[in-house]
TIVO-2410 file (N, C-alpha, C; in nm, 3 decimals):
# residues 161
REC num residu      c1      c2      c3 atome chaine
REC   1      M   0.083  -0.119   0.000     N      A
REC   1      M   0.000   0.000   0.000    CA      A
REC   1      M   0.088   0.126   0.000     C      A
REC   2      D   0.192   0.124   0.085     N      A
REC   2      D   0.283   0.239   0.092    CA      A
REC   2      D   0.358   0.256  -0.041     C      A
REC   3      K   0.396   0.143  -0.099     N      A
REC   3      K   0.468   0.151  -0.228    CA      A
REC   3      K   0.379   0.215  -0.335     C      A
REC   4      F   0.251   0.178  -0.328     N      A
REC   4      F   0.157   0.234  -0.425    CA      A
REC   4      F   0.145   0.385  -0.406     C      A
REC   5      K   0.136   0.427  -0.282     N      A
REC   5      K   0.126   0.571  -0.253    CA      A
REC   5      K   0.254   0.642  -0.296     C      A
REC   6      E   0.368   0.577  -0.273     N      A
REC   6      E   0.495   0.636  -0.314    CA      A
REC   6      E   0.502   0.650  -0.467     C      A
REC   7      K   0.455   0.545  -0.536     N      A
REC   7      K   0.455   0.551  -0.682    CA      A
REC   7      K   0.362   0.661  -0.731     C      A
REC   8      L   0.245   0.669  -0.666     N      A
REC   8      L   0.148   0.771  -0.703    CA      A
REC   8      L   0.206   0.910  -0.679     C      A
REC   9      A   0.273   0.928  -0.566     N      A
REC   9      A   0.336   1.057  -0.535    CA      A
REC   9      A   0.447   1.087  -0.637     C      A
REC  10      A   0.525   0.985  -0.670     N      A
REC  10      A   0.633   1.003  -0.767    CA      A
REC  10      A   0.576   1.041  -0.904     C      A
REC  11      L   0.467   0.978  -0.942     N      A
REC  11      L   0.405   1.011  -1.071    CA      A
REC  11      L   0.350   1.153  -1.069     C      A
REC  12      R   0.294   1.193  -0.955     N      A
REC  12      R   0.245   1.331  -0.945    CA      A
REC  12      R   0.360   1.429  -0.960     C      A
REC  13      V   0.472   1.399  -0.897     N      A
REC  13      V   0.589   1.486  -0.907    CA      A
REC  13      V   0.635   1.492  -1.054     C      A
REC  14      E   0.636   1.376  -1.121     N      A
REC  14      E   0.677   1.373  -1.262    CA      A
REC  14      E   0.582   1.457  -1.347     C      A
REC  15      V   0.451   1.446  -1.318     N      A
REC  15      V   0.353   1.524  -1.394    CA      A
REC  15      V   0.375   1.673  -1.368     C      A
REC  16      D   0.397   1.709  -1.242     N      A
REC  16      D   0.423   1.850  -1.209    CA      A
REC  16      D   0.548   1.898  -1.280     C      A
REC  17      N   0.654   1.816  -1.278     N      A
REC  17      N   0.780   1.854  -1.346    CA      A
REC  17      N   0.759   1.870  -1.496     C      A
REC  18      A   0.687   1.776  -1.554     N      A
REC  18      A   0.661   1.783  -1.699    CA      A
REC  18      A   0.577   1.906  -1.731     C      A
REC  19      S   0.481   1.935  -1.646     N      A
REC  19      S   0.398   2.054  -1.666    CA      A
REC  19      S   0.481   2.181  -1.655     C      A
REC  20      A   0.572   2.184  -1.558     N      A
REC  20      A   0.659   2.301  -1.541    CA      A
REC  20      A   0.750   2.317  -1.663     C      A
REC  21      R   0.805   2.205  -1.712     N      A
REC  21      R   0.890   2.213  -1.832    CA      A
REC  21      R   0.810   2.260  -1.953     C      A
REC  22      A   0.686   2.213  -1.964     N      A
REC  22      A   0.601   2.255  -2.076    CA      A
REC  22      A   0.572   2.404  -2.066     C      A
REC  23      D   0.542   2.451  -1.946     N      A
REC  23      D   0.516   2.595  -1.927    CA      A
REC  23      D   0.640   2.677  -1.962     C      A
REC  24      A   0.757   2.630  -1.918     N      A
REC  24      A   0.881   2.702  -1.947    CA      A
REC  24      A   0.907   2.704  -2.098     C      A
REC  25      A   0.884   2.592  -2.162     N      A
REC  25      A   0.907   2.585  -2.307    CA      A
REC  25      A   0.808   2.676  -2.381     C      A
REC  26      E   0.684   2.681  -2.335     N      A
REC  26      E   0.586   2.770  -2.397    CA      A
REC  26      E   0.628   2.916  -2.379     C      A
REC  27      A   0.676   2.950  -2.261     N      A
REC  27      A   0.721   3.088  -2.236    CA      A
REC  27      A   0.839   3.121  -2.328     C      A
REC  28      E   0.933   3.029  -2.340     N      A
REC  28      E   1.050   3.051  -2.427    CA      A
REC  28      E   1.006   3.063  -2.573     C      A
REC  29      S   0.908   2.983  -2.611     N      A
REC  29      S   0.856   2.989  -2.748    CA      A
REC  29      S   0.790   3.124  -2.773     C      A
REC  30      K   0.713   3.171  -2.677     N      A
REC  30      K   0.649   3.303  -2.690    CA      A
REC  30      K   0.754   3.412  -2.701     C      A
REC  31      R   0.859   3.405  -2.616     N      A
REC  31      R   0.964   3.505  -2.620    CA      A
REC  31      R   1.033   3.503  -2.756     C      A
REC  32      A   1.059   3.382  -2.806     N      A
REC  32      A   1.125   3.369  -2.937    CA      A
REC  32      A   1.036   3.425  -3.048     C      A
REC  33      N   0.905   3.398  -3.040     N      A
REC  33      N   0.813   3.451  -3.140    CA      A
REC  33      N   0.806   3.604  -3.133     C      A
REC  34      D   0.807   3.659  -3.011     N      A
REC  34      D   0.807   3.805  -2.995    CA      A
REC  34      D   0.934   3.864  -3.055     C      A
REC  35      E   1.046   3.800  -3.029     N      A
REC  35      E   1.173   3.848  -3.083    CA      A
REC  35      E   1.174   3.837  -3.236     C      A
REC  36      L   1.116   3.729  -3.285     N      A
REC  36      L   1.105   3.710  -3.430    CA      A
REC  36      L   1.023   3.822  -3.493     C      A
REC  37      T   0.911   3.857  -3.430     N      A
REC  37      T   0.828   3.966  -3.479    CA      A
REC  37      T   0.904   4.098  -3.478     C      A
REC  38      Q   0.978   4.120  -3.370     N      A
REC  38      Q   1.059   4.243  -3.360    CA      A
REC  38      Q   1.162   4.247  -3.472     C      A
REC  39      K   1.228   4.136  -3.499     N      A
REC  39      K   1.329   4.132  -3.605    CA      A
REC  39      K   1.265   4.154  -3.742     C      A
REC  40      E   1.143   4.102  -3.761     N      A
REC  40      E   1.075   4.124  -3.888    CA      A
REC  40      E   1.044   4.273  -3.907     C      A
REC  41      H   1.003   4.340  -3.798     N      A
REC  41      H   0.979   4.484  -3.806    CA      A
REC  41      H   1.110   4.557  -3.837     C      A
REC  42      E   1.217   4.511  -3.775     N      A
REC  42      E   1.347   4.574  -3.797    CA      A
REC  42      E   1.389   4.557  -3.943     C      A
REC  43      I   1.366   4.439  -3.999     N      A
REC  43      I   1.401   4.413  -4.139    CA      A
REC  43      I   1.319   4.504  -4.230     C      A
REC  44      T   1.190   4.517  -4.200     N      A
REC  44      T   1.104   4.604  -4.281    CA      A
REC  44      T   1.156   4.747  -4.276     C      A
REC  45      S   1.191   4.791  -4.156     N      A
REC  45      S   1.245   4.926  -4.140    CA      A
REC  45      S   1.374   4.943  -4.220     C      A
REC  46      L   1.463   4.844  -4.211     N      A
REC  46      L   1.589   4.851  -4.285    CA      A
REC  46      L   1.566   4.850  -4.436     C      A
REC  47      K   1.469   4.773  -4.479     N      A
REC  47      K   1.439   4.771  -4.623    CA      A
REC  47      K   1.390   4.908  -4.667     C      A
REC  48      N   1.306   4.971  -4.583     N      A
REC  48      N   1.257   5.105  -4.617    CA      A
REC  48      N   1.373   5.204  -4.621     C      A
REC  49      Q   1.463   5.195  -4.522     N      A
REC  49      Q   1.580   5.282  -4.520    CA      A
REC  49      Q   1.665   5.259  -4.645     C      A
REC  50      L   1.684   5.133  -4.679     N      A
REC  50      L   1.763   5.099  -4.797    CA      A
REC  50      L   1.700   5.159  -4.922     C      A
REC  51      A   1.569   5.149  -4.934     N      A
REC  51      A   1.500   5.205  -5.051    CA      A
REC  51      A   1.519   5.357  -5.056     C      A
REC  52      R   1.506   5.423  -4.939     N      A
REC  52      R   1.526   5.568  -4.936    CA      A
REC  52      R   1.669   5.605  -4.975     C      A
REC  53      K   1.765   5.529  -4.921     N      A
REC  53      K   1.905   5.559  -4.952    CA      A
REC  53      K   1.933   5.536  -5.101     C      A
REC  54      E   1.873   5.433  -5.158     N      A
REC  54      E   1.891   5.409  -5.300    CA      A
REC  54      E   1.832   5.523  -5.382     C      A
REC  55      E   1.716   5.574  -5.336     N      A
REC  55      E   1.656   5.689  -5.405    CA      A
REC  55      E   1.746   5.812  -5.393     C      A
REC  56      E   1.801   5.833  -5.273     N      A
REC  56      E   1.892   5.945  -5.253    CA      A
REC  56      E   2.016   5.929  -5.341     C      A
REC  57      L   2.066   5.806  -5.346     N      A
REC  57      L   2.183   5.779  -5.429    CA      A
REC  57      L   2.153   5.808  -5.575     C      A
REC  58      E   2.039   5.762  -5.620     N      A
REC  58      E   2.001   5.786  -5.760    CA      A
REC  58      E   1.987   5.936  -5.788     C      A
REC  59      A   1.926   6.008  -5.693     N      A
REC  59      A   1.911   6.152  -5.709    CA      A
REC  59      A   2.049   6.219  -5.713     C      A
REC  60      A   2.138   6.175  -5.624     N      A
REC  60      A   2.273   6.233  -5.622    CA      A
REC  60      A   2.347   6.202  -5.751     C      A
REC  61      E   2.333   6.080  -5.799     N      A
REC  61      E   2.398   6.043  -5.925    CA      A
REC  61      E   2.344   6.127  -6.040     C      A
REC  62      N   2.213   6.153  -6.037     N      A
REC  62      N   2.153   6.237  -6.142    CA      A
REC  62      N   2.210   6.379  -6.134     C      A
REC  63      K   2.225   6.427  -6.010     N      A
REC  63      K   2.282   6.561  -5.994    CA      A
REC  63      K   2.427   6.565  -6.042     C      A
REC  64      I   2.501   6.459  -6.015     N      A
REC  64      I   2.640   6.452  -6.062    CA      A
REC  64      I   2.644   6.452  -6.214     C      A
REC  65      A   2.556   6.373  -6.272     N      A
REC  65      A   2.553   6.368  -6.419    CA      A
REC  65      A   2.519   6.505  -6.475     C      A
REC  66      E   2.424   6.571  -6.410     N      A
REC  66      E   2.385   6.706  -6.452    CA      A
REC  66      E   2.502   6.803  -6.433     C      A
REC  67      A   2.572   6.788  -6.319     N      A
REC  67      A   2.685   6.876  -6.291    CA      A
REC  67      A   2.797   6.856  -6.392     C      A
REC  68      K   2.817   6.731  -6.433     N      A
REC  68      K   2.921   6.704  -6.533    CA      A
REC  68      K   2.887   6.770  -6.666     C      A
REC  69      L   2.758   6.773  -6.699     N      A
REC  69      L   2.717   6.838  -6.823    CA      A
REC  69      L   2.741   6.989  -6.816     C      A
REC  70      N   2.724   7.040  -6.696     N      A
REC  70      N   2.740   7.185  -6.678    CA      A
REC  70      N   2.882   7.222  -6.633     C      A
REC  71      L   2.974   7.130  -6.641     N      A
REC  71      L   3.110   7.152  -6.594    CA      A
REC  71      L   3.175   7.272  -6.663     C      A
REC  72      D   3.135   7.293  -6.785     N      A
REC  72      D   3.192   7.403  -6.862    CA      A
REC  72      D   3.155   7.540  -6.805     C      A
REC  73      E   3.056   7.541  -6.714     N      A
REC  73      E   3.008   7.667  -6.661    CA      A
REC  73      E   3.105   7.732  -6.563     C      A
REC  74      G   3.200   7.657  -6.516     N      A
REC  74      G   3.298   7.723  -6.432    CA      A
REC  74      G   3.332   7.649  -6.304     C      A
REC  75      E   3.408   7.718  -6.224     N      A
REC  75      E   3.461   7.663  -6.100    CA      A
REC  75      E   3.350   7.630  -6.000     C      A
REC  76      T   3.246   7.708  -5.997     N      A
REC  76      T   3.135   7.683  -5.904    CA      A
REC  76      T   3.074   7.546  -5.929     C      A
REC  77      T   3.058   7.513  -6.053     N      A
REC  77      T   3.001   7.384  -6.090    CA      A
REC  77      T   3.095   7.272  -6.045     C      A
REC  78      K   3.224   7.297  -6.060     N      A
REC  78      K   3.322   7.197  -6.018    CA      A
REC  78      K   3.310   7.172  -5.868     C      A
REC  79      T   3.296   7.277  -5.791     N      A
REC  79      T   3.282   7.264  -5.646    CA      A
REC  79      T   3.154   7.188  -5.611     C      A
REC  80      V   3.046   7.222  -5.679     N      A
REC  80      V   2.919   7.152  -5.656    CA      A
REC  80      V   2.933   7.004  -5.689     C      A
REC  81      G   3.000   6.976  -5.801     N      A
REC  81      G   3.021   6.836  -5.842    CA      A
REC  81      G   3.103   6.760  -5.738     C      A
REC  82      E   3.206   6.825  -5.683     N      A
REC  82      E   3.286   6.758  -5.580    CA      A
REC  82      E   3.203   6.732  -5.455     C      A
REC  83      G   3.120   6.831  -5.420     N      A
REC  83      G   3.030   6.812  -5.304    CA      A
REC  83      G   2.934   6.698  -5.328     C      A
REC  84      L   2.880   6.695  -5.448     N      A
REC  84      L   2.788   6.585  -5.482    CA      A
REC  84      L   2.860   6.451  -5.484     C      A
REC  85      Q   2.982   6.451  -5.534     N      A
REC  85      Q   3.060   6.327  -5.537    CA      A
REC  85      Q   3.084   6.278  -5.394     C      A
REC  86      R   3.117   6.371  -5.304     N      A
REC  86      R   3.136   6.332  -5.163    CA      A
REC  86      R   3.005   6.277  -5.105     C      A
REC  87      K   2.895   6.342  -5.142     N      A
REC  87      K   2.765   6.296  -5.093    CA      A
REC  87      K   2.733   6.157  -5.147     C      A
REC  88      V   2.765   6.133  -5.274     N      A
REC  88      V   2.743   6.000  -5.333    CA      A
REC  88      V   2.828   5.897  -5.260     C      A
REC  89      S   2.954   5.932  -5.233     N      A
REC  89      S   3.042   5.839  -5.161    CA      A
REC  89      S   2.984   5.808  -5.024     C      A
REC  90      L   2.936   5.912  -4.957     N      A
REC  90      L   2.876   5.893  -4.825    CA      A
REC  90      L   2.752   5.805  -4.834     C      A
REC  91      L   2.667   5.831  -4.934     N      A
REC  91      L   2.546   5.750  -4.952    CA      A
REC  91      L   2.581   5.605  -4.986     C      A
REC  92      E   2.683   5.585  -5.068     N      A
REC  92      E   2.725   5.449  -5.100    CA      A
REC  92      E   2.774   5.377  -4.974     C      A
REC  93      S   2.846   5.450  -4.890     N      A
REC  93      S   2.893   5.392  -4.765    CA      A
REC  93      S   2.775   5.355  -4.675     C      A
REC  94      E   2.677   5.445  -4.665     N      A
REC  94      E   2.558   5.417  -4.585    CA      A
REC  94      E   2.480   5.299  -4.643     C      A
REC  95      L   2.474   5.292  -4.775     N      A
REC  95      L   2.405   5.182  -4.841    CA      A
REC  95      L   2.474   5.049  -4.807     C      A
REC  96      D   2.606   5.048  -4.815     N      A
REC  96      D   2.681   4.925  -4.780    CA      A
REC  96      D   2.652   4.885  -4.636     C      A
REC  97      S   2.653   4.983  -4.548     N      A
REC  97      S   2.626   4.956  -4.406    CA      A
REC  97      S   2.484   4.901  -4.388     C      A
REC  98      A   2.387   4.962  -4.455     N      A
REC  98      A   2.248   4.916  -4.445    CA      A
REC  98      A   2.233   4.774  -4.500     C      A
REC  99      E   2.300   4.746  -4.612     N      A
REC  99      E   2.293   4.611  -4.670    CA      A
REC  99      E   2.355   4.508  -4.576     C      A
REC 100      R   2.470   4.544  -4.515     N      A
REC 100      R   2.535   4.453  -4.421    CA      A
REC 100      R   2.444   4.429  -4.300     C      A
REC 101      N   2.384   4.536  -4.249     N      A
REC 101      N   2.293   4.525  -4.135    CA      A
REC 101      N   2.172   4.439  -4.171     C      A
REC 102      L   2.122   4.454  -4.292     N      A
REC 102      L   2.009   4.373  -4.339    CA      A
REC 102      L   2.047   4.226  -4.345     C      A
REC 103      R   2.166   4.196  -4.396     N      A
REC 103      R   2.211   4.057  -4.403    CA      A
REC 103      R   2.223   3.997  -4.262     C      A
REC 104      E   2.282   4.074  -4.171     N      A
REC 104      E   2.299   4.025  -4.033    CA      A
REC 104      E   2.163   4.001  -3.968     C      A
REC 105      T   2.072   4.094  -3.985     N      A
REC 105      T   1.939   4.081  -3.926    CA      A
REC 105      T   1.864   3.963  -3.987     C      A
REC 106      T   1.880   3.945  -4.117     N      A
REC 106      T   1.816   3.832  -4.183    CA      A
REC 106      T   1.870   3.700  -4.127     C      A
REC 107      E   2.000   3.693  -4.105     N      A
REC 107      E   2.059   3.572  -4.047    CA      A
REC 107      E   2.007   3.549  -3.905     C      A
REC 108      K   2.000   3.656  -3.828     N      A
REC 108      K   1.946   3.644  -3.692    CA      A
REC 108      K   1.802   3.597  -3.696     C      A
REC 109      L   1.726   3.651  -3.788     N      A
REC 109      L   1.586   3.611  -3.803    CA      A
REC 109      L   1.576   3.463  -3.838     C      A
REC 110      R   1.662   3.417  -3.926     N      A
REC 110      R   1.661   3.276  -3.963    CA      A
REC 110      R   1.693   3.189  -3.842     C      A
REC 111      Q   1.793   3.232  -3.764     N      A
REC 111      Q   1.829   3.157  -3.643    CA      A
REC 111      Q   1.713   3.154  -3.544     C      A
REC 112      M   1.646   3.269  -3.529     N      A
REC 112      M   1.532   3.276  -3.436    CA      A
REC 112      M   1.419   3.186  -3.484     C      A
REC 113      D   1.400   3.180  -3.615     N      A
REC 113      D   1.296   3.095  -3.671    CA      A
REC 113      D   1.326   2.948  -3.640     C      A
REC 114      I   1.452   2.910  -3.655     N      A
REC 114      I   1.494   2.773  -3.625    CA      A
REC 114      I   1.471   2.743  -3.477     C      A
REC 115      K   1.511   2.837  -3.390     N      A
REC 115      K   1.491   2.817  -3.246    CA      A
REC 115      K   1.342   2.807  -3.213     C      A
REC 116      S   1.264   2.891  -3.275     N      A
REC 116      S   1.120   2.890  -3.251    CA      A
REC 116      S   1.060   2.754  -3.288     C      A
REC 117      E   1.099   2.702  -3.402     N      A
REC 117      E   1.050   2.570  -3.445    CA      A
REC 117      E   1.094   2.463  -3.345     C      A
REC 118      H   1.218   2.473  -3.298     N      A
REC 118      H   1.268   2.375  -3.200    CA      A
REC 118      H   1.183   2.380  -3.072     C      A
REC 119      F   1.156   2.501  -3.025     N      A
REC 119      F   1.079   2.514  -2.901    CA      A
REC 119      F   0.935   2.469  -2.921     C      A
REC 120      E   0.880   2.493  -3.037     N      A
REC 120      E   0.744   2.446  -3.063    CA      A
REC 120      E   0.738   2.294  -3.061     C      A
REC 121      R   0.839   2.228  -3.120     N      A
REC 121      R   0.844   2.082  -3.115    CA      A
REC 121      R   0.860   2.034  -2.971     C      A
REC 122      K   0.943   2.103  -2.894     N      A
REC 122      K   0.966   2.066  -2.754    CA      A
REC 122      K   0.836   2.081  -2.674     C      A
REC 123      V   0.761   2.188  -2.700     N      A
REC 123      V   0.634   2.209  -2.630    CA      A
REC 123      V   0.537   2.096  -2.663     C      A
REC 124      Q   0.531   2.059  -2.789     N      A
REC 124      Q   0.442   1.950  -2.830    CA      A
REC 124      Q   0.483   1.820  -2.761     C      A
REC 125      Q   0.613   1.795  -2.755     N      A
REC 125      Q   0.663   1.674  -2.691    CA      A
REC 125      Q   0.627   1.675  -2.542     C      A
REC 126      L   0.648   1.786  -2.476     N      A
REC 126      L   0.618   1.795  -2.334    CA      A
REC 126      L   0.468   1.786  -2.306     C      A
REC 127      E   0.387   1.843  -2.394     N      A
REC 127      E   0.243   1.830  -2.378    CA      A
REC 127      E   0.200   1.685  -2.393     C      A
REC 128      H   0.262   1.616  -2.487     N      A
REC 128      H   0.232   1.473  -2.503    CA      A
REC 128      H   0.273   1.396  -2.378     C      A
REC 129      E   0.392   1.426  -2.325     N      A
REC 129      E   0.438   1.361  -2.201    CA      A
REC 129      E   0.341   1.389  -2.088     C      A
REC 130      K   0.297   1.513  -2.077     N      A
REC 130      K   0.205   1.552  -1.971    CA      A
REC 130      K   0.076   1.471  -1.983     C      A
REC 131      D   0.022   1.461  -2.105     N      A
REC 131      D  -0.100   1.384  -2.126    CA      A
REC 131      D  -0.081   1.237  -2.086     C      A
REC 132      T   0.035   1.182  -2.122     N      A
REC 132      T   0.065   1.043  -2.088    CA      A
REC 132      T   0.068   1.025  -1.936     C      A
REC 133      Y   0.136   1.116  -1.867     N      A
REC 133      Y   0.145   1.106  -1.721    CA      A
REC 133      Y   0.008   1.125  -1.656     C      A
REC 134      E  -0.071   1.215  -1.709     N      A
REC 134      E  -0.204   1.234  -1.653    CA      A
REC 134      E  -0.288   1.108  -1.670     C      A
REC 135      T  -0.276   1.043  -1.785     N      A
REC 135      T  -0.348   0.919  -1.808    CA      A
REC 135      T  -0.301   0.811  -1.709     C      A
REC 136      K  -0.169   0.803  -1.690     N      A
REC 136      K  -0.115   0.705  -1.595    CA      A
REC 136      K  -0.166   0.733  -1.454     C      A
REC 137      V  -0.167   0.858  -1.414     N      A
REC 137      V  -0.214   0.894  -1.279    CA      A
REC 137      V  -0.361   0.856  -1.265     C      A
REC 138      Q  -0.439   0.883  -1.368     N      A
REC 138      Q  -0.581   0.850  -1.362    CA      A
REC 138      Q  -0.599   0.698  -1.351     C      A
REC 139      E  -0.523   0.621  -1.430     N      A
REC 139      E  -0.533   0.475  -1.424    CA      A
REC 139      E  -0.492   0.424  -1.286     C      A
REC 140      L  -0.383   0.477  -1.233     N      A
REC 140      L  -0.337   0.433  -1.102    CA      A
REC 140      L  -0.434   0.474  -0.992     C      A
REC 141      T  -0.496   0.587  -1.005     N      A
REC 141      T  -0.597   0.629  -0.907    CA      A
REC 141      T  -0.715   0.535  -0.910     C      A
REC 142      E  -0.757   0.496  -1.030     N      A
REC 142      E  -0.868   0.400  -1.041    CA      A
REC 142      E  -0.829   0.266  -0.979     C      A
REC 143      K  -0.707   0.220  -1.009     N      A
REC 143      K  -0.661   0.094  -0.950    CA      A
REC 143      K  -0.657   0.105  -0.798     C      A
REC 144      Y  -0.607   0.217  -0.749     N      A
REC 144      Y  -0.599   0.240  -0.604    CA      A
REC 144      Y  -0.738   0.235  -0.542     C      A
REC 145      N  -0.835   0.301  -0.603     N      A
REC 145      N  -0.972   0.302  -0.550    CA      A
REC 145      N  -1.031   0.161  -0.552     C      A
REC 146      N  -1.006   0.087  -0.661     N      A
REC 146      N  -1.056  -0.051  -0.670    CA      A
REC 146      N  -0.993  -0.140  -0.562     C      A
REC 147      I  -0.862  -0.126  -0.545     N      A
REC 147      I  -0.793  -0.207  -0.443    CA      A
REC 147      I  -0.842  -0.167  -0.304     C      A
REC 148      K  -0.865  -0.039  -0.283     N      A
REC 148      K  -0.913   0.008  -0.153    CA      A
REC 148      K  -1.052  -0.048  -0.124     C      A
REC 149      E  -1.139  -0.047  -0.226     N      A
REC 149      E  -1.273  -0.104  -0.209    CA      A
REC 149      E  -1.263  -0.253  -0.177     C      A
REC 150      E  -1.177  -0.321  -0.249     N      A
REC 150      E  -1.159  -0.465  -0.226    CA      A
REC 150      E  -1.105  -0.490  -0.086     C      A
REC 151      L  -1.009  -0.410  -0.044     N      A
REC 151      L  -0.952  -0.421   0.090    CA      A
REC 151      L  -1.057  -0.392   0.196     C      A
REC 152      D  -1.137  -0.287   0.174     N      A
REC 152      D  -1.243  -0.254   0.270    CA      A
REC 152      D  -1.345  -0.367   0.280     C      A
REC 153      S  -1.380  -0.426   0.168     N      A
REC 153      S  -1.478  -0.537   0.173    CA      A
REC 153      S  -1.417  -0.659   0.239     C      A
REC 154      T  -1.287  -0.683   0.217     N      A
REC 154      T  -1.219  -0.796   0.283    CA      A
REC 154      T  -1.214  -0.772   0.433     C      A
REC 155      I  -1.183  -0.652   0.474     N      A
REC 155      I  -1.178  -0.618   0.617    CA      A
REC 155      I  -1.317  -0.633   0.678     C      A
REC 156      A  -1.421  -0.589   0.605     N      A
REC 156      A  -1.558  -0.602   0.655    CA      A
REC 156      A  -1.594  -0.749   0.668     C      A
REC 157      S  -1.552  -0.831   0.573     N      A
REC 157      S  -1.581  -0.975   0.578    CA      A
REC 157      S  -1.510  -1.038   0.697     C      A
REC 158      L  -1.387  -0.998   0.720     N      A
REC 158      L  -1.309  -1.054   0.833    CA      A
REC 158      L  -1.371  -1.010   0.967     C      A
REC 159      E  -1.421  -0.889   0.973     N      A
REC 159      E  -1.482  -0.842   1.096    CA      A
REC 159      E  -1.611  -0.915   1.125     C      A
REC 160      D  -1.686  -0.954   1.020     N      A
REC 160      D  -1.811  -1.028   1.037    CA      A
REC 160      D  -1.788  -1.169   1.088     C      A
REC 161      M  -1.671  -1.222   1.071     N      A
REC 161      M  -1.642  -1.358   1.113    CA      A
REC 161      M  -1.624  -1.371   1.258     C      A
***
């Protein structure tokens, strides 16, 4: 009887532990999904920045082309062209930086997606374990009640003798 109670207590502890692990895995999965959403917003923002920088670059290149056509107009045009060239160089540098940042963020997003999938599988596994343990506890409780009834009837029979 004591062994049965010990087993039942041990199974309850296992169910509680499995439930705690499932809760922790669900929390980690939620955190990973939140981070994934944040990274997706960041990527969208970077893509928008990249598009703006490309537009600025194109506008600067157009101004440079225009300045080159007007180069014959004098020294002022030359100075403007040099300023525009510096601006183009700066924009190209910013574009490179934005592209590098986009690649890094995309890689991080991919890693987060992989982690998220892993945690989702872990949650499913733990939920399955939890269900199995709950079924075992229910079966053992039924067996315990049946044995207790049988024991009570045996004791009642012995007392009647």
